[in-house]
C-alpha positions, 0 to 999 in steps of 0.5 A, spaced: 488 958 244 494 962 241 501 961 243 501 968 246 495 967 250 498 960 252 504 963 254 501 968 259 497 962 262 503 959 263 506 965 267 499 965 271 499 958 273 507 958 275 505 964 279 499 961 283 504 955 284 509 959 287 504 962 292 501 955 293 508 953 295 509 959 300 502 956 303 506 950 306 507 951 313 514 949 316 515 947 324 520 952 327 524 946 330 524 938 329 527 932 334 526 934 341 532 930 344 536 932 350 534 931 357 526 931 359 524 934 365 518 938 368 518 945 371 514 949 375 514 956 371 512 958 364 518 956 359 521 957 352 526 960 348 528 966 344 529 967 337 530 971 331 528 969 324 532 971 318 526 973 313 519 975 314 515 969 316 507 968 318 506 964 324 500 960 322 500 955 328 502 954 335 504 948 339 507 944 344 512 938 344 509 932 346 515 927 348 513 920 346 507 922 343 502 920 349 498 926 349 498 932 354 496 931 361 494 938 362 492 944 357 498 949 355 497 956 353 503 958 348 504 965 346 510 969 342 512 976 344 517 981 342 523 981 347 522 989 347 515 988 349 515 982 354 508 980 357 504 982 351 503 977 346 503 978 339 499 971 338 497 966 343 492 960 343 491 954 348 492 947 346 487 942 350 489 936 354 489 929 351 490 928 343 485 933 340 491 937 337 494 934 331 501 931 332 506 933 327 514 933 327 513 931 335 509 937 337 502 938 337 499 944 334 493 949 333 491 954 328 492 961 330 491 968 326 496 969 321 501 973 325 507 977 322 514 976 325 520 981 322 527 979 320 532 982 325 527 982 331 528 978 337 522 974 339 521 969 345 516 963 345 513 961 352 508 955 354 505 954 361 504 948 365 511 945 364 510 941 371 505 936 368 508 935 361 515 934 360 519 939 355 526 937 352 532 941 354 540 941 354 540 939 347 545 941 342 543 937 336 536 940 335 534 941 328 531 948 327 528 951 320 533 955 316 529 961 317 529 960 325 535 962 329 535 960 336 538 965 341 537 963 348 533 959 353 527 963 357 523 962 363 517 965 366 517 969 372 511 965 374 507 959 370 503 965 367 506 966 360 504 974 361 508 975 367 515 976 363 521 972 363 528 971 365 533 970 359 538 964 360 544 962 356 545 954 354 545 949 348 540 950 343 534 947 346 528 948 352 523 945 347 516 945 350 513 951 345 513 950 338 510 954 332 509 953 324 510 958 319 509 960 312 515 965 309 512 971 306 513 972 299 518 977 296 515 983 293 518 982 286 514 975 286 508 978 288 508 983 282 510 978 277 504 974 279 500 980 278 502 982 272 502 975 269 494 975 271 493 982 269 496 981 262 492 974 261 485 978 263 486 983 258 488 978 253 482 974 254 477 980 254 480 982 247 479 975 244 
């Protein structure tokens, strides 16, 4: 392999590495903290993302890691379109869903969240499993900006919400996401791979 071909190969490998790095998912928050409580209606929190992300898992905070006493339906909605979930799943009772960063997660179809749009996430059955609230020490991912508490008008996550102020918390529902690669990065990777393919043909 000559020097030019080696250089193109390095460009392609670096590009593939960048894409792989983007595939590693991040939790929206860590460290539940605050006061643990139960609640009869669906509950969650409103947020924005600072850059476009793909939601790849939905979850629920498992205080003390005992597993869930009941199943939890979790969904993400646009604030401007309440009741219509962009993505949702139902986590089974017990310890079936894997535990990561204090929450149990389940994979969902990758769903795009855009920067600057207000969303909320809700979960039901908070009357059987505790959630954390009132904590100003919660650690959120840098891409996630907490806006306010939300609680459902019923235990059904699709029935709409009330928006409430308070300290960052109300941590029941959680999600994991991957950043969306920037267009410039994608173009650079594609160009590198294309040059490598053409060079190999000529060789």
